[in-house]
N, C-alpha and C positions, 0 to 999 in steps of 0.2 A: 646547445642545451641550456647554458647559463643565461642567454637572453630570454629563452622560453620560461625558466624559472622566475627571472625578474618580472616578466610580463604577467605572470600568473600572481605574483606577489602583490603587484601594484592593482591588478584587477580585484584581488581578494580584499586589499586595503580600502579600495574605492567602494566595493559592495558593503563591507562593515560600516563605513561612514555613512552609506546611503540608508542602511537598514537602522543605524543609530539615530539618524534624523527622523525617520519615520517613527520609531519608538517614543523619541522625545515629543514630536508633534501629537503622537495618539495620546500620550500621558498628559500633555497640556490641554488637549480637547476633552479628555475625561474630567480633569480638574475643573474645567469652565463648566461642563454639563452638570457636575455635582454641585458647583456653586450656584448655578441657576435653579437647580432642583431644590436645593435647600431654601433658597430665597422665595421661591415660589410655593412652598411647602408641599413639594412633590418627592416621594422616596423612589429613586431610580433603581431597577433592577429588583430591589426587596419587595417592591409592590406589584409585581406581576410582569412589568415590562422587562425584557432581557435585552442585554448587549449582543450584537452581532457576532456570532462566534469567529474566530480567527480562520483564514483561508487555510485549509490543509494543502500543504505541497509536499507530497511524499515521494518515497524512492523504494523500490523493491530491490532487496539484496537477496537474490536467489541462490540455491544450492549451485546451480549452474554458473554462478559469478564468482564462486569462491577461489578457484584457480587463478582466474584472469586478474583477480584483485590482490593476489599474494597472500591469501587467507587458508592455503592448503599445505599440511605438513610443515609448518613453520614454527621456529622456537617463539617463545612467548615475546620476546623483544622484537623479532621479524613481524609476528602477527600484529602486536599493538602499533608498530611504526606504519605498517601497511593499512591498517584500519584507520589510523590518524590521517593518513593521506586521502582515504575514501571520504572521511568526514569534511576534510578541508575542501574537497571539490563539491560535495554535497551543498556546503555553506555558500560556495561560490554560486551555485544555481538556486540559491534561497530555499533550499529544501528545509522544511521543519519536522518531517516526521519519516521515520525509516521502519519498513516491514523487514525484519531480518528471518531468515528461513531457519526455523529451529526443529521443525519436524517434517521431513520430506518423504521419507521411506520408513515409518515406524521406528526412527531413529532420535538422535538428539544432537543439537549443536551446543550442547552445554553438559555439565557433569550430571548425568541422571543415575538414579539407583535402579531404575527399570528398563531404560532403553538404550541401545549401544550408540556410541558416539558415531556422528555422521561421517561416513567414509569420505565424503566430499570436502571435509576438513582436516580429518586425521585418519590415515589408515596404516599407521606404523604398528608394530607388535607391542612396543612398551606403551603404557598409558600416557595420555596427552598430559602435560605438566600444568596445565593453565585451564582457565574456564572461558571459552569463546564468548560466550553470551554475556558473562560478567564484564568482560572488556568492552563489548559493544555498548552495553548500557552506560558505562562510565564514561565513554567517549560521546555518546549521544547527548548525555548531560552537560558535558564540558561545551558542546557546541551548541547548546540550547535547543535541542531536538527531543521529540518523543521517539521511544522505540516499542514497537509492538511485536509480539512474538507471532511469526507466521507459521500456520501449520497445515498440513494436508490430512485430513482426519482419517479417511479410509484407505489411502494407498499403502500398499504391502511393501516388502523389503525390496523388490523390484516391479518394474511395470510388467513384467511377464506372469507374476503371481497373482492370484485371485485378490481382490481387495478384500477388506474387512466386510462382513456382511452386514449392511444397513439395518436389516430387519432385526439383527440380534441385539439384545440388550448388553450383552457382553462386549460388542464393539464399542457401544455408546460409552460403557463403563471404562474401557481402555482410553478412550479419547478424553473423558473427563478426569482420568487419573493423571493423564499428561499435563493437562491445563492445571490441575491442582499442584502438581510438582513445580511448574513454572511460576504460578502465582504465589505460593508459599515461600519460595527462595529468591525471587528475583523482582526487581523493582521496574517491571514493565508497564506501559501505559495500556495495553489491551491484548486481546487475542484476535488473530486475523486469519480467515480462511480465503483460498482462491476459488477456481472453477472446477476442481475435481471432485465429483461425488460418485455416481455409478458410472461403470465403462459403457462406452458406446453400444458394445455388442450384448448388453444384459438383455435377457428375455422377459424380465419383470414389467408389468404394465407401468405406464407413466403415472398413473394414480396412485399405485402402491409405492413406487419410487418416492413421489413427493411425500406421501403421508410418513414414510420411514425417515426420510432426511429431515422433514419437518420436526418430529419428535426428538431427533438428536439436536437439532440447532437450538430447539427451545430449551432443552436441557443444559446445552452450553452456555446460553444466555443467561439462565438462572444461577448456574455455577460461577460465571464470571461476576455477576452482581452480588452474589454472595460474600465476594472477597472485597466488594467496594463499589458504590453506585457510580464513582467517576470512572471505573474502568470500563474500557470500550471493547465490544465485540461487533466485528463487522465482516461481511463477505464481499469479495470481488468475483463475480460470476461472469461468464462468457458474455459478449455484447449482443448476441444473436438470441433473443428471448425464448423462440421455440426450441433452439438448441438446449439451452439452459434447462428447460423443463423436461426435455427427453433425457437428461441425466439425473433428474430428481431434484434440481434447484427450483424450488416453488417460490420464485420470485415475485409473482404476483401478489401472492399471501405475504410475503415479507414486506411489500411496499403498501399494503392495505391494512395491515394490523400491526399493533405494537406489541412488544414482548418477544420478538425474534432476533432483531439486529439494532444495533445503534446507528448503522450507516450501511448503505449498498454503494459498491463501486464497480459498475459494468465495465468491461474491457472493450472499449470501442476503439478498436485497433485499425481503422480505416481513414481514408481521406474522403472528401466530397468527390474525388475523380475515380472511385472505384468503379470497376467494370460491371458490377451487379446489374442486371436488366430490371430487377424487381424493386430497386430503390434508387430514386434520381440522385439524391445527395446521401451517400452512405453515412458519414459522420453526423451531419445536422439531422437527418430523418431519424436515425437510431437515437440520437440524444433526446430528440422530441418524444419518441415513444417511452422511453424510460420516464421522463418527467411526467408524461401523460398518465402513467401507471401509479404514480406516487400518491395515493390517495390519503395515506396517513402522514404525509409530510416527513418521511424519513430523510435525515440528511443524505444527499446524493452527491458522491465524488465520481469522477471518471478516470479510468485507467488509460493512459496515453502511450502510443506505440513508439517509445524512443528507439526501440530495436530496428525499427523499419526505416528510420529516417536515412535519405540519401540512397535508398534501395531502388534498383531499376527492376521493377516487376510487372508482368502484364495484367495481373489481377487487380493492381492498384497503382496506376502509373503516376498518381498524384505524389507519391513519395519520392520519385526520381525527377520530377519536373520542377519541384519547388522546395526551398529551403525554409520556408515560412509556415509549414503546416502546424507544428507544435505551438508557435506563437498565435497563429489564428485560432486554434483550437482552445487555447487558455483564454483568450479573449472573448471567444463565444461562450464559454462556460461561465465566465464572469458576468457577461451581458445578461444570461438567462438565469442568473441567481443560484448557480451550482455551488456547493460548499467546498470544492477544491478538486485536486486531481493526483494522480500517482504516475511516475515515469517507470517503464520497464525497459530495460533494468540496469542495474548499477555498471555493469562491465562496459556498457555503451558510452559512458562518459570518457572511455579511453579510444574509442573507435574513431578513426579519421574521418569516415564518412558521415559522422554525426555532429561534427564540429561546427558547421555553418548553422544547422538547425538549432543547436545549443546556444549559440551566440544570439540568434534572432528570439529564441524563446526566453533568454536571460533578460534581454531589453524589455520584453513584454511584462514578464513577471515583475520586474523592479520598478514598473510604472504604476504598479498597484496603487 
């Protein structure tokens, strides 16, 4: 155990040195460009040309991760210590953005005046004596990361209960109320939705589903921007476009018109060795499909399946046959000009079967 801790400390120190060198070289490059720009009478950035945005390297911290990460029913000291360990691991893997699950079931992973505390963080009778979101934000800042508040807009108290009715203005108002509560009280970098909209068994037509969800999404985008233009609102839909649309996620519209989202992050949770007969290279061909749809040039990030690494599965044997899937996928995203990626999910940092993939992923990421 002591040897493992020493190894991790050395690795973290080496990574920080590498990241420091990258920052120094970047700063030097910017200074040189500015000097050249001034000498040539060119105004860089302020005159229309923009710097390339930093690559988003994100991590989802889901409600299903809380217990494994030691964030469930803990004292403030224990919660803070375990969360610190998570951020140290995230820093090891060059993560710069965290999506923290603050609303999974019409609840709150923060001290809310309207919604009950998430039972996945705290289910004791006495009131939780600290604010989980506040601690997570402070640790994100300490480690130089952005923290975005991840919400499920329509899902009810349990999976069994009917979702909030997307056609109802009251449903949209509840979602906006939750967003206001977070943005007014917490210094988050943005609001993040995943792929849950209508349920699969809904009898509403696809056209109506998309229209109802679009109204909500547009209202959320406008609400977020009312709190600050730099605040981000993005959605991570399922990787299968047809499936997205069947749930009411109007991804084509969101990628063709401004004013809905700041970024899209499709969950392309497959390798190119997937058994699907209708697509030769599942990951690569799906990525191309999303990029081809992006007529409005909306920043496109991709959700990657850390949770499947090392898995032996007949539907996608690529995960069991190789430990370089994530590394190759990251390299492909960079080659095609994608703005970044996110790993699902945080508890897999601890999983033995994921370690080889993570080592190879780490090498690729740090070669940026």
